[in-house]
Chimera marker file (.cmm) of the C-alpha trace (Angstrom):
<marker_set name="trace">
<marker id="1" x="10.313" y="-5.362" z="-35.255" r="1" g="1" b="0" radius="0.5"/>
<marker id="2" x="9.709" y="-2.129" z="-37.116" r="1" g="1" b="0" radius="0.5"/>
<marker id="3" x="6.019" y="-1.326" z="-37.752" r="1" g="1" b="0" radius="0.5"/>
<marker id="4" x="4.977" y="-4.107" z="-35.417" r="1" g="1" b="0" radius="0.5"/>
<marker id="5" x="1.770" y="-3.875" z="-33.437" r="1" g="1" b="0" radius="0.5"/>
<marker id="6" x="2.252" y="-3.683" z="-29.688" r="1" g="1" b="0" radius="0.5"/>
<marker id="7" x="-0.218" y="-4.004" z="-26.850" r="1" g="1" b="0" radius="0.5"/>
<marker id="8" x="0.377" y="-2.046" z="-23.648" r="1" g="1" b="0" radius="0.5"/>
<marker id="9" x="-1.171" y="-2.346" z="-20.183" r="1" g="1" b="0" radius="0.5"/>
<marker id="10" x="-0.349" y="-0.195" z="-17.165" r="1" g="1" b="0" radius="0.5"/>
<marker id="11" x="-1.029" y="-0.489" z="-13.444" r="1" g="1" b="0" radius="0.5"/>
<marker id="12" x="-0.353" y="2.510" z="-11.255" r="1" g="1" b="0" radius="0.5"/>
<marker id="13" x="0.190" y="2.962" z="-7.522" r="1" g="1" b="0" radius="0.5"/>
<marker id="14" x="0.857" y="-0.704" z="-6.801" r="1" g="1" b="0" radius="0.5"/>
<marker id="15" x="1.967" y="-1.141" z="-3.169" r="1" g="1" b="0" radius="0.5"/>
<marker id="16" x="5.602" y="-2.161" z="-2.803" r="1" g="1" b="0" radius="0.5"/>
<marker id="17" x="8.897" y="-0.682" z="-3.842" r="1" g="1" b="0" radius="0.5"/>
<marker id="18" x="9.895" y="-0.467" z="-7.480" r="1" g="1" b="0" radius="0.5"/>
<marker id="19" x="13.297" y="-1.955" z="-6.732" r="1" g="1" b="0" radius="0.5"/>
<marker id="20" x="11.768" y="-5.198" z="-5.460" r="1" g="1" b="0" radius="0.5"/>
<marker id="21" x="9.300" y="-5.359" z="-8.356" r="1" g="1" b="0" radius="0.5"/>
<marker id="22" x="12.130" y="-4.928" z="-10.888" r="1" g="1" b="0" radius="0.5"/>
<marker id="23" x="13.765" y="-8.111" z="-9.594" r="1" g="1" b="0" radius="0.5"/>
<marker id="24" x="10.595" y="-10.041" z="-10.434" r="1" g="1" b="0" radius="0.5"/>
<marker id="25" x="10.169" y="-8.268" z="-13.782" r="1" g="1" b="0" radius="0.5"/>
<marker id="26" x="13.669" y="-9.255" z="-14.859" r="1" g="1" b="0" radius="0.5"/>
<marker id="27" x="12.711" y="-12.928" z="-14.557" r="1" g="1" b="0" radius="0.5"/>
<marker id="28" x="9.868" y="-12.793" z="-17.098" r="1" g="1" b="0" radius="0.5"/>
<marker id="29" x="11.075" y="-10.179" z="-19.598" r="1" g="1" b="0" radius="0.5"/>
<marker id="30" x="11.386" y="-11.745" z="-23.066" r="1" g="1" b="0" radius="0.5"/>
<marker id="31" x="9.333" y="-14.853" z="-22.206" r="1" g="1" b="0" radius="0.5"/>
<marker id="32" x="6.169" y="-16.161" z="-23.810" r="1" g="1" b="0" radius="0.5"/>
<marker id="33" x="3.048" y="-15.042" z="-21.953" r="1" g="1" b="0" radius="0.5"/>
<marker id="34" x="2.093" y="-18.582" z="-20.940" r="1" g="1" b="0" radius="0.5"/>
<marker id="35" x="5.592" y="-19.278" z="-19.579" r="1" g="1" b="0" radius="0.5"/>
<marker id="36" x="5.694" y="-15.945" z="-17.751" r="1" g="1" b="0" radius="0.5"/>
<marker id="37" x="2.336" y="-16.557" z="-16.085" r="1" g="1" b="0" radius="0.5"/>
<marker id="38" x="3.364" y="-20.037" z="-14.927" r="1" g="1" b="0" radius="0.5"/>
<marker id="39" x="6.648" y="-18.663" z="-13.529" r="1" g="1" b="0" radius="0.5"/>
<marker id="40" x="4.916" y="-15.828" z="-11.687" r="1" g="1" b="0" radius="0.5"/>
<marker id="41" x="2.371" y="-18.192" z="-10.139" r="1" g="1" b="0" radius="0.5"/>
<marker id="42" x="5.018" y="-19.911" z="-8.023" r="1" g="1" b="0" radius="0.5"/>
<marker id="43" x="7.230" y="-16.960" z="-7.043" r="1" g="1" b="0" radius="0.5"/>
<marker id="44" x="7.036" y="-16.024" z="-3.339" r="1" g="1" b="0" radius="0.5"/>
<marker id="45" x="7.401" y="-12.257" z="-3.871" r="1" g="1" b="0" radius="0.5"/>
<marker id="46" x="4.287" y="-10.127" z="-3.500" r="1" g="1" b="0" radius="0.5"/>
<marker id="47" x="5.151" y="-8.163" z="-6.655" r="1" g="1" b="0" radius="0.5"/>
<marker id="48" x="4.715" y="-11.341" z="-8.726" r="1" g="1" b="0" radius="0.5"/>
<marker id="49" x="0.938" y="-11.229" z="-8.252" r="1" g="1" b="0" radius="0.5"/>
<marker id="50" x="0.742" y="-7.592" z="-9.388" r="1" g="1" b="0" radius="0.5"/>
<marker id="51" x="2.921" y="-8.185" z="-12.452" r="1" g="1" b="0" radius="0.5"/>
<marker id="52" x="0.853" y="-11.257" z="-13.360" r="1" g="1" b="0" radius="0.5"/>
<marker id="53" x="-2.316" y="-9.143" z="-13.247" r="1" g="1" b="0" radius="0.5"/>
<marker id="54" x="-0.831" y="-6.568" z="-15.619" r="1" g="1" b="0" radius="0.5"/>
<marker id="55" x="0.362" y="-9.250" z="-18.056" r="1" g="1" b="0" radius="0.5"/>
<marker id="56" x="-3.083" y="-10.867" z="-17.954" r="1" g="1" b="0" radius="0.5"/>
<marker id="57" x="-4.684" y="-7.487" z="-18.667" r="1" g="1" b="0" radius="0.5"/>
<marker id="58" x="-2.350" y="-6.863" z="-21.606" r="1" g="1" b="0" radius="0.5"/>
<marker id="59" x="-3.080" y="-10.291" z="-23.084" r="1" g="1" b="0" radius="0.5"/>
<marker id="60" x="-6.831" y="-9.689" z="-22.731" r="1" g="1" b="0" radius="0.5"/>
<marker id="61" x="-6.371" y="-6.360" z="-24.527" r="1" g="1" b="0" radius="0.5"/>
<marker id="62" x="-4.523" y="-8.135" z="-27.344" r="1" g="1" b="0" radius="0.5"/>
<marker id="63" x="-7.211" y="-10.779" z="-27.705" r="1" g="1" b="0" radius="0.5"/>
<marker id="64" x="-9.984" y="-8.180" z="-27.797" r="1" g="1" b="0" radius="0.5"/>
<marker id="65" x="-8.252" y="-5.666" z="-30.041" r="1" g="1" b="0" radius="0.5"/>
<marker id="66" x="-6.264" y="-7.803" z="-32.486" r="1" g="1" b="0" radius="0.5"/>
<marker id="67" x="-7.528" y="-11.353" z="-31.947" r="1" g="1" b="0" radius="0.5"/>
<marker id="68" x="-4.114" y="-12.674" z="-30.908" r="1" g="1" b="0" radius="0.5"/>
<marker id="69" x="-3.817" y="-16.025" z="-29.190" r="1" g="1" b="0" radius="0.5"/>
<marker id="70" x="-2.138" y="-16.243" z="-25.775" r="1" g="1" b="0" radius="0.5"/>
<marker id="71" x="0.277" y="-18.842" z="-27.162" r="1" g="1" b="0" radius="0.5"/>
<marker id="72" x="1.651" y="-16.397" z="-29.757" r="1" g="1" b="0" radius="0.5"/>
<marker id="73" x="2.392" y="-13.417" z="-27.481" r="1" g="1" b="0" radius="0.5"/>
<marker id="74" x="5.743" y="-12.521" z="-25.992" r="1" g="1" b="0" radius="0.5"/>
<marker id="75" x="6.550" y="-10.054" z="-23.199" r="1" g="1" b="0" radius="0.5"/>
<marker id="76" x="8.657" y="-7.480" z="-25.017" r="1" g="1" b="0" radius="0.5"/>
<marker id="77" x="9.251" y="-5.117" z="-22.104" r="1" g="1" b="0" radius="0.5"/>
<marker id="78" x="8.280" y="-4.570" z="-18.502" r="1" g="1" b="0" radius="0.5"/>
<marker id="79" x="8.974" y="-1.156" z="-17.029" r="1" g="1" b="0" radius="0.5"/>
<marker id="80" x="8.719" y="-0.633" z="-13.290" r="1" g="1" b="0" radius="0.5"/>
<marker id="81" x="8.920" y="2.990" z="-12.173" r="1" g="1" b="0" radius="0.5"/>
<marker id="82" x="8.560" y="4.600" z="-8.791" r="1" g="1" b="0" radius="0.5"/>
<marker id="83" x="5.141" y="5.881" z="-7.857" r="1" g="1" b="0" radius="0.5"/>
<marker id="84" x="4.252" y="8.418" z="-5.196" r="1" g="1" b="0" radius="0.5"/>
<marker id="85" x="5.373" y="7.645" z="-1.667" r="1" g="1" b="0" radius="0.5"/>
<marker id="86" x="3.383" y="8.528" z="1.390" r="1" g="1" b="0" radius="0.5"/>
<marker id="87" x="4.776" y="9.146" z="4.822" r="1" g="1" b="0" radius="0.5"/>
<marker id="88" x="3.534" y="6.965" z="7.651" r="1" g="1" b="0" radius="0.5"/>
<marker id="89" x="4.158" y="7.392" z="11.322" r="1" g="1" b="0" radius="0.5"/>
<marker id="90" x="5.890" y="5.339" z="13.918" r="1" g="1" b="0" radius="0.5"/>
<marker id="91" x="6.268" y="6.697" z="17.392" r="1" g="1" b="0" radius="0.5"/>
<marker id="92" x="9.593" y="6.248" z="19.100" r="1" g="1" b="0" radius="0.5"/>
<marker id="93" x="10.912" y="6.640" z="22.589" r="1" g="1" b="0" radius="0.5"/>
<marker id="94" x="10.729" y="9.991" z="24.417" r="1" g="1" b="0" radius="0.5"/>
<marker id="95" x="7.891" y="11.281" z="22.253" r="1" g="1" b="0" radius="0.5"/>
<marker id="96" x="9.895" y="11.172" z="19.043" r="1" g="1" b="0" radius="0.5"/>
<marker id="97" x="8.438" y="10.629" z="15.611" r="1" g="1" b="0" radius="0.5"/>
<marker id="98" x="10.070" y="8.113" z="13.263" r="1" g="1" b="0" radius="0.5"/>
<marker id="99" x="8.667" y="8.425" z="9.723" r="1" g="1" b="0" radius="0.5"/>
<marker id="100" x="8.215" y="5.420" z="7.442" r="1" g="1" b="0" radius="0.5"/>
<marker id="101" x="8.019" y="5.820" z="3.664" r="1" g="1" b="0" radius="0.5"/>
<marker id="102" x="5.277" y="3.651" z="2.130" r="1" g="1" b="0" radius="0.5"/>
<marker id="103" x="6.448" y="3.213" z="-1.444" r="1" g="1" b="0" radius="0.5"/>
<marker id="104" x="4.383" y="2.482" z="-4.544" r="1" g="1" b="0" radius="0.5"/>
<marker id="105" x="5.287" y="1.566" z="-8.111" r="1" g="1" b="0" radius="0.5"/>
<marker id="106" x="3.934" y="1.906" z="-11.642" r="1" g="1" b="0" radius="0.5"/>
<marker id="107" x="4.124" y="-1.203" z="-13.860" r="1" g="1" b="0" radius="0.5"/>
<marker id="108" x="3.929" y="-1.024" z="-17.664" r="1" g="1" b="0" radius="0.5"/>
<marker id="109" x="3.893" y="-4.190" z="-19.807" r="1" g="1" b="0" radius="0.5"/>
<marker id="110" x="4.303" y="-4.317" z="-23.584" r="1" g="1" b="0" radius="0.5"/>
<marker id="111" x="3.379" y="-7.451" z="-25.556" r="1" g="1" b="0" radius="0.5"/>
<marker id="112" x="4.111" y="-8.284" z="-29.187" r="1" g="1" b="0" radius="0.5"/>
<marker id="113" x="3.116" y="-11.185" z="-31.366" r="1" g="1" b="0" radius="0.5"/>
<marker id="114" x="5.704" y="-13.861" z="-32.175" r="1" g="1" b="0" radius="0.5"/>
<marker id="115" x="6.763" y="-13.959" z="-35.810" r="1" g="1" b="0" radius="0.5"/>
<marker id="116" x="6.300" y="-17.462" z="-37.167" r="1" g="1" b="0" radius="0.5"/>
<link id1="1" id2="2" r="1" g="1" b="0" radius="0.2"/>
<link id1="2" id2="3" r="1" g="1" b="0" radius="0.2"/>
<link id1="3" id2="4" r="1" g="1" b="0" radius="0.2"/>
<link id1="4" id2="5" r="1" g="1" b="0" radius="0.2"/>
<link id1="5" id2="6" r="1" g="1" b="0" radius="0.2"/>
<link id1="6" id2="7" r="1" g="1" b="0" radius="0.2"/>
<link id1="7" id2="8" r="1" g="1" b="0" radius="0.2"/>
<link id1="8" id2="9" r="1" g="1" b="0" radius="0.2"/>
<link id1="9" id2="10" r="1" g="1" b="0" radius="0.2"/>
<link id1="10" id2="11" r="1" g="1" b="0" radius="0.2"/>
<link id1="11" id2="12" r="1" g="1" b="0" radius="0.2"/>
<link id1="12" id2="13" r="1" g="1" b="0" radius="0.2"/>
<link id1="13" id2="14" r="1" g="1" b="0" radius="0.2"/>
<link id1="14" id2="15" r="1" g="1" b="0" radius="0.2"/>
<link id1="15" id2="16" r="1" g="1" b="0" radius="0.2"/>
<link id1="16" id2="17" r="1" g="1" b="0" radius="0.2"/>
<link id1="17" id2="18" r="1" g="1" b="0" radius="0.2"/>
<link id1="18" id2="19" r="1" g="1" b="0" radius="0.2"/>
<link id1="19" id2="20" r="1" g="1" b="0" radius="0.2"/>
<link id1="20" id2="21" r="1" g="1" b="0" radius="0.2"/>
<link id1="21" id2="22" r="1" g="1" b="0" radius="0.2"/>
<link id1="22" id2="23" r="1" g="1" b="0" radius="0.2"/>
<link id1="23" id2="24" r="1" g="1" b="0" radius="0.2"/>
<link id1="24" id2="25" r="1" g="1" b="0" radius="0.2"/>
<link id1="25" id2="26" r="1" g="1" b="0" radius="0.2"/>
<link id1="26" id2="27" r="1" g="1" b="0" radius="0.2"/>
<link id1="27" id2="28" r="1" g="1" b="0" radius="0.2"/>
<link id1="28" id2="29" r="1" g="1" b="0" radius="0.2"/>
<link id1="29" id2="30" r="1" g="1" b="0" radius="0.2"/>
<link id1="30" id2="31" r="1" g="1" b="0" radius="0.2"/>
<link id1="31" id2="32" r="1" g="1" b="0" radius="0.2"/>
<link id1="32" id2="33" r="1" g="1" b="0" radius="0.2"/>
<link id1="33" id2="34" r="1" g="1" b="0" radius="0.2"/>
<link id1="34" id2="35" r="1" g="1" b="0" radius="0.2"/>
<link id1="35" id2="36" r="1" g="1" b="0" radius="0.2"/>
<link id1="36" id2="37" r="1" g="1" b="0" radius="0.2"/>
<link id1="37" id2="38" r="1" g="1" b="0" radius="0.2"/>
<link id1="38" id2="39" r="1" g="1" b="0" radius="0.2"/>
<link id1="39" id2="40" r="1" g="1" b="0" radius="0.2"/>
<link id1="40" id2="41" r="1" g="1" b="0" radius="0.2"/>
<link id1="41" id2="42" r="1" g="1" b="0" radius="0.2"/>
<link id1="42" id2="43" r="1" g="1" b="0" radius="0.2"/>
<link id1="43" id2="44" r="1" g="1" b="0" radius="0.2"/>
<link id1="44" id2="45" r="1" g="1" b="0" radius="0.2"/>
<link id1="45" id2="46" r="1" g="1" b="0" radius="0.2"/>
<link id1="46" id2="47" r="1" g="1" b="0" radius="0.2"/>
<link id1="47" id2="48" r="1" g="1" b="0" radius="0.2"/>
<link id1="48" id2="49" r="1" g="1" b="0" radius="0.2"/>
<link id1="49" id2="50" r="1" g="1" b="0" radius="0.2"/>
<link id1="50" id2="51" r="1" g="1" b="0" radius="0.2"/>
<link id1="51" id2="52" r="1" g="1" b="0" radius="0.2"/>
<link id1="52" id2="53" r="1" g="1" b="0" radius="0.2"/>
<link id1="53" id2="54" r="1" g="1" b="0" radius="0.2"/>
<link id1="54" id2="55" r="1" g="1" b="0" radius="0.2"/>
<link id1="55" id2="56" r="1" g="1" b="0" radius="0.2"/>
<link id1="56" id2="57" r="1" g="1" b="0" radius="0.2"/>
<link id1="57" id2="58" r="1" g="1" b="0" radius="0.2"/>
<link id1="58" id2="59" r="1" g="1" b="0" radius="0.2"/>
<link id1="59" id2="60" r="1" g="1" b="0" radius="0.2"/>
<link id1="60" id2="61" r="1" g="1" b="0" radius="0.2"/>
<link id1="61" id2="62" r="1" g="1" b="0" radius="0.2"/>
<link id1="62" id2="63" r="1" g="1" b="0" radius="0.2"/>
<link id1="63" id2="64" r="1" g="1" b="0" radius="0.2"/>
<link id1="64" id2="65" r="1" g="1" b="0" radius="0.2"/>
<link id1="65" id2="66" r="1" g="1" b="0" radius="0.2"/>
<link id1="66" id2="67" r="1" g="1" b="0" radius="0.2"/>
<link id1="67" id2="68" r="1" g="1" b="0" radius="0.2"/>
<link id1="68" id2="69" r="1" g="1" b="0" radius="0.2"/>
<link id1="69" id2="70" r="1" g="1" b="0" radius="0.2"/>
<link id1="70" id2="71" r="1" g="1" b="0" radius="0.2"/>
<link id1="71" id2="72" r="1" g="1" b="0" radius="0.2"/>
<link id1="72" id2="73" r="1" g="1" b="0" radius="0.2"/>
<link id1="73" id2="74" r="1" g="1" b="0" radius="0.2"/>
<link id1="74" id2="75" r="1" g="1" b="0" radius="0.2"/>
<link id1="75" id2="76" r="1" g="1" b="0" radius="0.2"/>
<link id1="76" id2="77" r="1" g="1" b="0" radius="0.2"/>
<link id1="77" id2="78" r="1" g="1" b="0" radius="0.2"/>
<link id1="78" id2="79" r="1" g="1" b="0" radius="0.2"/>
<link id1="79" id2="80" r="1" g="1" b="0" radius="0.2"/>
<link id1="80" id2="81" r="1" g="1" b="0" radius="0.2"/>
<link id1="81" id2="82" r="1" g="1" b="0" radius="0.2"/>
<link id1="82" id2="83" r="1" g="1" b="0" radius="0.2"/>
<link id1="83" id2="84" r="1" g="1" b="0" radius="0.2"/>
<link id1="84" id2="85" r="1" g="1" b="0" radius="0.2"/>
<link id1="85" id2="86" r="1" g="1" b="0" radius="0.2"/>
<link id1="86" id2="87" r="1" g="1" b="0" radius="0.2"/>
<link id1="87" id2="88" r="1" g="1" b="0" radius="0.2"/>
<link id1="88" id2="89" r="1" g="1" b="0" radius="0.2"/>
<link id1="89" id2="90" r="1" g="1" b="0" radius="0.2"/>
<link id1="90" id2="91" r="1" g="1" b="0" radius="0.2"/>
<link id1="91" id2="92" r="1" g="1" b="0" radius="0.2"/>
<link id1="92" id2="93" r="1" g="1" b="0" radius="0.2"/>
<link id1="93" id2="94" r="1" g="1" b="0" radius="0.2"/>
<link id1="94" id2="95" r="1" g="1" b="0" radius="0.2"/>
<link id1="95" id2="96" r="1" g="1" b="0" radius="0.2"/>
<link id1="96" id2="97" r="1" g="1" b="0" radius="0.2"/>
<link id1="97" id2="98" r="1" g="1" b="0" radius="0.2"/>
<link id1="98" id2="99" r="1" g="1" b="0" radius="0.2"/>
<link id1="99" id2="100" r="1" g="1" b="0" radius="0.2"/>
<link id1="100" id2="101" r="1" g="1" b="0" radius="0.2"/>
<link id1="101" id2="102" r="1" g="1" b="0" radius="0.2"/>
<link id1="102" id2="103" r="1" g="1" b="0" radius="0.2"/>
<link id1="103" id2="104" r="1" g="1" b="0" radius="0.2"/>
<link id1="104" id2="105" r="1" g="1" b="0" radius="0.2"/>
<link id1="105" id2="106" r="1" g="1" b="0" radius="0.2"/>
<link id1="106" id2="107" r="1" g="1" b="0" radius="0.2"/>
<link id1="107" id2="108" r="1" g="1" b="0" radius="0.2"/>
<link id1="108" id2="109" r="1" g="1" b="0" radius="0.2"/>
<link id1="109" id2="110" r="1" g="1" b="0" radius="0.2"/>
<link id1="110" id2="111" r="1" g="1" b="0" radius="0.2"/>
<link id1="111" id2="112" r="1" g="1" b="0" radius="0.2"/>
<link id1="112" id2="113" r="1" g="1" b="0" radius="0.2"/>
<link id1="113" id2="114" r="1" g="1" b="0" radius="0.2"/>
<link id1="114" id2="115" r="1" g="1" b="0" radius="0.2"/>
<link id1="115" id2="116" r="1" g="1" b="0" radius="0.2"/>
</marker_set>
């Protein structure tokens, strides 16, 4: 895999925690793009839709830039990092303030072409 062309797509500030998105990313890492997209279509987690969008974007980049076919691409790596969190408010009893952390995540997908 040395000197191999890679295609990268990134989505930032996706709503949802990175920990939950990593569980979905582990299911499709190392799969063919077509198999990964069909797996993600039927997963109940909300992160599956976001990861599918990033994989679709990376495959479109590969088709436009290198002319690769979707059948010949493999998901080499999916990195899910924490994005910025924002504090939200929830009011409790006796005038107290109970903060809620609304988490976001950054998703980075790398595709390579399968060696025949």
